[in-house]
C-alpha positions as CSV (number, residue, x, y, z in Angstrom):
1,X,-85.5,3.4,42.9
2,X,-87.7,3.5,39.9
3,X,-86.7,3.4,36.3
4,X,-87.3,7.1,35.8
5,X,-85.0,8.0,38.7
6,X,-82.3,5.7,37.4
7,X,-82.4,7.4,34.1
8,X,-82.0,10.8,35.8
9,X,-79.0,9.6,37.8
10,X,-77.3,8.0,34.7
11,X,-77.9,11.2,32.7
12,X,-76.4,13.3,35.6
13,X,-73.4,11.0,35.8
14,X,-72.8,11.2,32.1
15,X,-73.1,14.9,32.1
16,X,-70.7,15.2,35.0
17,X,-68.1,13.0,33.3
18,X,-68.5,15.0,30.0
19,X,-68.1,18.3,31.8
20,X,-64.9,17.0,33.5
21,X,-63.5,15.8,30.3
22,X,-64.3,19.1,28.6
23,X,-62.7,21.0,31.5
24,X,-59.6,18.8,31.3
25,X,-59.4,19.3,27.5
26,X,-59.7,23.1,27.8
27,X,-57.0,23.0,30.5
28,X,-54.6,21.0,28.4
29,X,-55.3,23.3,25.4
30,X,-54.8,26.4,27.5
31,X,-51.5,25.0,28.8
32,X,-50.4,24.3,25.2
33,X,-51.4,27.9,24.1
34,X,-49.7,29.4,27.1
35,X,-46.5,27.4,26.7
36,X,-43.4,29.5,26.0
37,X,-39.8,28.6,25.4
38,X,-36.5,30.1,26.4
39,X,-34.1,29.6,23.4
40,X,-30.4,29.9,23.7
41,X,-28.2,30.6,20.7
42,X,-24.4,30.2,20.4
43,X,-22.7,31.8,17.4
44,X,-19.1,31.5,16.3
45,X,-19.0,35.1,15.2
46,X,-21.3,38.2,15.2
47,X,-23.3,40.3,12.7
48,X,-20.0,41.4,11.0
49,X,-19.3,37.9,9.5
50,X,-21.7,36.6,6.8
51,X,-21.9,33.1,8.3
52,X,-23.2,34.3,11.6
53,X,-25.3,37.1,10.2
54,X,-27.1,34.4,8.2
55,X,-28.0,32.7,11.4
56,X,-29.0,35.9,13.0
57,X,-31.5,36.5,10.2
58,X,-33.0,33.1,11.0
59,X,-33.1,34.0,14.8
60,X,-34.8,37.3,13.9
61,X,-37.3,35.5,11.9
62,X,-38.5,33.2,14.7
63,X,-38.7,36.2,17.0
64,X,-41.0,37.9,14.5
65,X,-43.1,34.8,14.1
66,X,-43.5,33.8,17.8
67,X,-43.2,37.1,19.6
68,X,-43.5,36.8,23.4
69,X,-43.9,33.0,23.2
70,X,-40.1,32.7,23.0
71,X,-37.3,34.4,24.9
72,X,-33.9,34.5,23.2
73,X,-30.5,34.5,24.9
74,X,-27.5,34.8,22.6
75,X,-23.8,34.2,23.0
76,X,-21.6,35.7,20.3
77,X,-18.0,35.2,19.1
78,X,-17.6,31.8,20.8
79,X,-14.7,29.9,19.3
80,X,-15.1,26.1,19.0
81,X,-12.6,25.4,21.7
82,X,-14.4,27.8,24.1
83,X,-17.9,26.4,23.8
84,X,-18.2,24.7,27.2
85,X,-18.6,27.8,29.4
86,X,-21.2,29.6,27.3
87,X,-23.1,26.3,27.0
88,X,-23.2,25.8,30.7
89,X,-24.4,29.4,31.2
90,X,-27.4,28.8,28.9
91,X,-28.2,25.6,30.7
92,X,-28.0,27.4,34.1
93,X,-30.2,30.2,32.7
94,X,-32.9,27.5,32.2
95,X,-33.0,27.5,28.4
96,X,-35.5,24.9,27.0
97,X,-33.8,24.7,23.6
98,X,-30.2,25.5,22.7
99,X,-29.0,26.0,19.2
100,X,-25.1,26.0,18.8
101,X,-24.4,27.1,15.2
102,X,-21.0,25.7,14.3
103,X,-19.8,22.3,13.2
104,X,-17.0,22.1,15.8
105,X,-19.4,22.6,18.7
106,X,-20.9,19.1,18.1
107,X,-19.0,16.8,20.5
108,X,-19.3,19.2,23.5
109,X,-22.9,20.0,22.9
110,X,-23.8,16.3,22.6
111,X,-22.1,15.5,25.8
112,X,-24.1,18.3,27.5
113,X,-27.3,16.9,26.0
114,X,-26.6,13.6,27.6
115,X,-26.5,15.3,31.0
116,X,-29.6,17.3,30.5
117,X,-32.4,15.3,28.8
118,X,-34.9,18.0,29.8
119,X,-33.3,20.4,27.3
120,X,-33.3,20.1,23.5
121,X,-30.0,20.8,21.7
122,X,-29.3,21.4,18.0
123,X,-26.0,21.8,16.1
124,X,-26.7,23.0,12.6
125,X,-24.1,21.7,10.1
126,X,-23.2,19.0,12.7
127,X,-22.8,15.3,11.8
128,X,-23.0,13.3,15.1
129,X,-26.7,13.2,16.0
130,X,-27.2,9.7,14.7
131,X,-23.9,8.4,16.1
132,X,-24.1,6.2,19.2
133,X,-25.3,7.0,21.7
134,X,-28.3,8.5,19.9
135,X,-30.0,11.0,22.2
136,X,-33.6,11.9,21.7
137,X,-32.9,15.6,22.7
138,X,-29.9,16.1,20.4
139,X,-30.4,17.1,16.7
140,X,-28.6,18.1,13.6
141,X,-29.8,20.0,10.5
142,X,-28.4,21.5,7.3
143,X,-29.5,22.6,3.9
144,X,-28.3,20.6,0.9
145,X,-25.9,23.4,0.0
146,X,-24.1,21.4,-2.7
147,X,-27.1,22.3,-4.9
148,X,-26.5,26.1,-4.4
149,X,-22.7,25.6,-5.0
150,X,-23.4,23.8,-8.2
151,X,-25.8,26.5,-9.5
152,X,-23.3,29.2,-8.5
153,X,-20.6,27.3,-10.4
154,X,-22.9,27.2,-13.5
155,X,-23.3,31.1,-13.2
156,X,-19.5,31.5,-12.8
157,X,-19.0,29.1,-15.9
158,X,-21.4,31.3,-18.0
159,X,-19.3,34.3,-17.0
160,X,-16.1,32.5,-18.0
161,X,-17.6,31.3,-21.3
162,X,-18.5,34.9,-22.1
163,X,-14.9,36.0,-21.4
164,X,-13.6,33.2,-23.6
165,X,-16.0,34.2,-26.5
166,X,-15.0,37.8,-26.1
167,X,-11.3,36.7,-26.2
168,X,-10.6,38.3,-22.7
169,X,-9.1,34.9,-21.7
170,X,-8.4,31.7,-23.5
171,X,-10.2,28.4,-22.5
172,X,-6.9,27.3,-21.0
173,X,-7.0,30.4,-18.7
174,X,-10.4,29.5,-17.3
175,X,-9.0,29.0,-13.8
176,X,-11.1,29.3,-10.6
177,X,-9.8,29.6,-7.1
178,X,-11.4,28.6,-3.8
179,X,-10.7,30.0,-0.3
180,X,-11.4,26.9,1.9
181,X,-11.5,26.7,5.6
182,X,-10.5,23.1,6.3
183,X,-10.1,19.8,4.4
184,X,-13.4,18.6,5.8
185,X,-16.1,16.8,3.8
186,X,-18.4,19.7,4.2
187,X,-15.9,22.0,2.5
188,X,-14.6,19.5,-0.1
189,X,-18.1,18.6,-1.1
190,X,-18.9,22.3,-1.6
191,X,-15.9,23.2,-3.7
192,X,-16.3,20.1,-5.8
193,X,-19.9,20.9,-6.5
194,X,-18.9,24.4,-7.4
195,X,-16.2,23.2,-9.8
196,X,-18.5,20.7,-11.4
197,X,-21.0,23.5,-12.1
198,X,-18.2,25.6,-13.7
199,X,-17.0,22.6,-15.7
200,X,-20.5,21.9,-17.0
201,X,-20.2,25.1,-19.0
202,X,-16.5,25.4,-19.6
203,X,-15.1,21.8,-19.8
204,X,-11.5,23.1,-19.8
205,X,-11.8,24.8,-16.4
206,X,-9.5,24.0,-13.6
207,X,-9.5,24.9,-9.9
208,X,-6.9,25.9,-7.3
209,X,-7.8,25.5,-3.6
210,X,-6.0,26.9,-0.6
211,X,-6.9,26.2,3.0
212,X,-6.9,28.8,5.8
213,X,-7.3,26.3,8.6
214,X,-9.7,28.5,10.3
215,X,-13.4,29.3,9.7
216,X,-13.2,33.0,10.3
217,X,-10.1,35.3,9.8
218,X,-10.7,38.3,7.6
219,X,-7.1,39.3,6.8
220,X,-6.1,35.7,6.2
221,X,-9.0,34.9,3.9
222,X,-8.3,38.1,2.0
223,X,-4.6,37.3,1.7
224,X,-5.3,33.8,0.4
225,X,-7.7,35.2,-2.2
226,X,-4.9,37.6,-3.3
227,X,-2.5,34.5,-3.6
228,X,-5.1,32.8,-5.8
229,X,-5.5,35.9,-7.9
230,X,-1.7,36.0,-8.3
231,X,-1.9,32.4,-9.5
232,X,-4.0,33.5,-12.4
233,X,-7.5,32.7,-11.1
234,X,-10.3,34.5,-12.9
235,X,-13.1,33.6,-10.4
236,X,-12.7,33.2,-6.7
237,X,-15.3,31.5,-4.4
238,X,-15.1,30.6,-0.7
239,X,-16.2,28.4,2.2
240,X,-15.0,30.7,4.9
241,X,-16.9,33.1,7.1
242,X,-15.8,36.7,6.2
243,X,-16.0,39.1,3.3
244,X,-12.3,39.2,2.9
245,X,-12.2,37.3,-0.4
246,X,-14.8,39.5,-2.0
247,X,-12.9,42.6,-0.9
248,X,-9.7,41.2,-2.5
249,X,-11.5,40.7,-5.8
250,X,-13.1,44.1,-5.8
251,X,-9.8,45.8,-4.9
252,X,-7.6,43.8,-7.3
253,X,-5.5,46.1,-9.6
254,X,-4.7,43.3,-12.0
255,X,-5.4,44.2,-15.6
256,X,-7.5,41.0,-16.0
257,X,-10.6,41.4,-13.8
258,X,-11.3,38.7,-11.2
259,X,-14.8,37.9,-10.1
260,X,-16.2,36.6,-6.9
261,X,-18.9,34.0,-5.8
262,X,-20.0,34.4,-2.2
263,X,-21.4,32.2,0.6
264,X,-24.0,32.9,3.3
265,X,-24.6,36.5,2.3
266,X,-24.8,38.7,-0.8
267,X,-21.5,40.4,-1.5
268,X,-22.7,43.0,-4.0
269,X,-22.6,45.7,-1.4
270,X,-18.9,45.4,-0.9
271,X,-18.0,44.1,-4.4
272,X,-20.5,45.7,-6.8
273,X,-18.3,45.3,-9.9
274,X,-16.9,41.8,-9.1
275,X,-19.6,39.9,-7.1
276,X,-21.4,37.5,-9.5
277,X,-23.7,35.7,-7.1
278,X,-23.9,34.1,-3.6
279,X,-25.7,31.1,-2.1
280,X,-26.8,30.3,1.4
281,X,-28.7,28.0,3.7
282,X,-31.9,29.5,5.0
283,X,-32.1,28.2,8.6
284,X,-35.4,30.1,9.3
285,X,-37.5,27.1,8.2
286,X,-35.8,24.6,10.6
287,X,-35.7,27.1,13.5
288,X,-39.4,28.0,13.1
289,X,-40.6,24.4,12.6
290,X,-38.5,23.0,15.5
291,X,-39.6,25.8,17.9
292,X,-43.2,25.3,16.9
293,X,-42.9,21.6,17.6
294,X,-41.6,22.2,21.1
295,X,-44.2,24.8,21.8
296,X,-46.8,22.2,21.1
297,X,-45.1,19.4,22.9
298,X,-44.1,17.4,19.8
299,X,-41.0,15.8,18.6
300,X,-38.9,18.1,16.4
301,X,-38.3,15.6,13.6
302,X,-42.1,14.9,13.3
303,X,-42.7,18.5,12.4
304,X,-39.9,19.2,9.9
305,X,-40.9,19.8,6.3
306,X,-37.9,18.0,4.7
307,X,-36.0,14.8,4.7
308,X,-35.5,13.3,8.2
309,X,-33.0,10.6,9.1
310,X,-33.3,9.8,12.8
311,X,-32.3,12.9,14.7
312,X,-31.1,14.7,11.5
313,X,-33.1,16.8,9.1
314,X,-32.4,18.5,5.7
315,X,-34.0,20.1,2.7
316,X,-32.8,22.0,-0.4
317,X,-33.9,24.5,-3.0
318,X,-37.2,22.6,-3.4
319,X,-38.2,23.7,0.1
320,X,-36.4,27.1,0.2
321,X,-33.7,25.9,2.6
322,X,-31.0,26.6,-0.1
323,X,-31.1,30.0,-1.8
324,X,-29.3,31.8,-4.6
325,X,-28.6,35.4,-3.6
326,X,-28.4,38.5,-5.7
327,X,-27.4,37.5,-9.2
328,X,-25.5,40.5,-10.5
329,X,-27.2,41.0,-13.8
330,X,-25.0,44.0,-14.6
331,X,-21.9,41.8,-15.2
332,X,-23.5,38.5,-16.3
333,X,-24.8,37.3,-19.7
334,X,-28.3,38.3,-20.6
335,X,-29.6,34.7,-20.6
336,X,-28.4,34.0,-17.0
337,X,-31.9,34.0,-15.5
338,X,-33.2,31.3,-17.9
339,X,-30.1,29.2,-17.3
340,X,-30.5,29.4,-13.5
341,X,-34.2,28.5,-13.7
342,X,-33.4,25.5,-16.0
343,X,-30.6,24.1,-13.8
344,X,-32.6,24.7,-10.6
345,X,-35.7,22.9,-12.1
346,X,-33.5,19.9,-13.0
347,X,-32.0,19.7,-9.5
348,X,-35.5,19.9,-8.0
349,X,-36.6,17.0,-10.2
350,X,-33.4,15.0,-9.6
351,X,-32.6,15.2,-13.3
352,X,-28.9,16.1,-12.6
353,X,-26.4,13.8,-10.9
354,X,-24.1,16.5,-9.8
355,X,-21.2,14.3,-8.5
356,X,-20.7,12.4,-11.7
357,X,-18.7,12.4,-14.9
358,X,-15.3,11.3,-16.3
359,X,-13.5,12.1,-13.0
360,X,-11.6,10.2,-10.3
361,X,-10.9,11.5,-6.9
362,X,-8.5,10.9,-4.0
363,X,-9.2,11.3,-0.3
364,X,-6.9,14.0,1.2
365,X,-5.5,11.9,4.0
366,X,-5.5,8.5,2.4
367,X,-4.1,8.2,-1.1
368,X,-5.4,4.6,-1.4
369,X,-9.0,5.8,-0.9
370,X,-10.3,6.7,-4.4
371,X,-13.6,7.3,-6.1
372,X,-14.6,7.0,-9.8
373,X,-17.4,9.4,-10.7
374,X,-18.4,7.4,-13.7
375,X,-20.5,5.8,-11.0
376,X,-22.4,8.8,-9.6
377,X,-22.0,9.8,-6.0
378,X,-25.3,10.9,-4.4
379,X,-24.7,13.5,-1.7
380,X,-26.7,13.8,1.5
381,X,-28.3,10.3,1.1
382,X,-28.2,9.5,4.7
383,X,-27.3,12.7,6.6
384,X,-27.6,16.4,6.2
385,X,-23.9,16.8,6.7
386,X,-22.0,16.4,3.3
387,X,-20.1,13.2,2.8
388,X,-18.1,13.8,-0.4
389,X,-14.5,14.0,0.7
390,X,-12.4,13.3,-2.5
391,X,-10.2,15.8,-4.3
392,X,-10.7,15.4,-8.1
393,X,-7.6,14.3,-9.8
394,X,-5.9,16.5,-12.4
395,X,-8.5,19.3,-12.4
396,X,-8.4,20.4,-8.7
397,X,-5.1,21.3,-7.2
398,X,-4.5,22.0,-3.5
399,X,-1.9,24.8,-2.9
400,X,0.4,24.5,0.1
């Protein structure tokens, strides 16, 4: 074979290999573009409860973003002790990704993840993704909600300050109440951040907390709010799932008005004369980014625009994951917007150590476990799940 023929054969061989590689690349790209996901959702409530409605909004967001690339299957009103059957149903329905949106789902969902490595699982607000055994297909996420709680506390503090200046109440009557679900770190961290926001404006403020021992019970939450109002609270906030506390504030017949600060959803529609503001975690960012990762065959945590610790991801107001909802300008001081912007900016720049000050705290189940906030505590340093679990001595009282 002469040199000229050899060159022709080599050129043909190179061309053939190049065409094969191009064809393979197009095939892979087409497979990626054609990939779809079946996504299962498990909710502890339904659209009636603000907590679940907030998750439904995030679900609707990803449906609008991805269209027919995802198919959603949803289980509503699943209590934490009834998670196993709905979870098995979603597995049997061949879901590729299952999001179980309540803290108490965590242990059962992680056990299921260990049995089905082909399926991705996520428990928002959960705290066990990085516990042994660490599973590559099991994830947690949460917004750094203490930021929102603190800002809402500042807003409530500004209202109290105005009431004191107008002689509606005295400084000693600046008492806030909190309808709390459980004595968990997630809840304690939230009401502590809220109180510290209030106290930054009104140093004399104190807080009463009463637990409902349930995430979601409209009548009980409403009744607990009434009890706090009867104890003299001027502002009520909550870490519970329903609108009950807001309704209690709006319907209060007490001569002294009582105001409300909500969670997960704006409460101005049901408490237009009493709702000051609400805060929430916007899960649409994590849902969109995690689904997009799976559609492209990537690891979820590699595609999250936030802080990632192992199998856990978080972000705050700086990324839009934590939101302040519906400031009620009609019943708040005129300067409230500038105050909120200033505080939010300081939080984004890490110029405020929220869990700090001349306070000590005691763990609720171990009186020997104490903390001194003259040394600041930094929340969410190593996990998206809140870790602060101390009741501040003297200024926060737990009612039986």
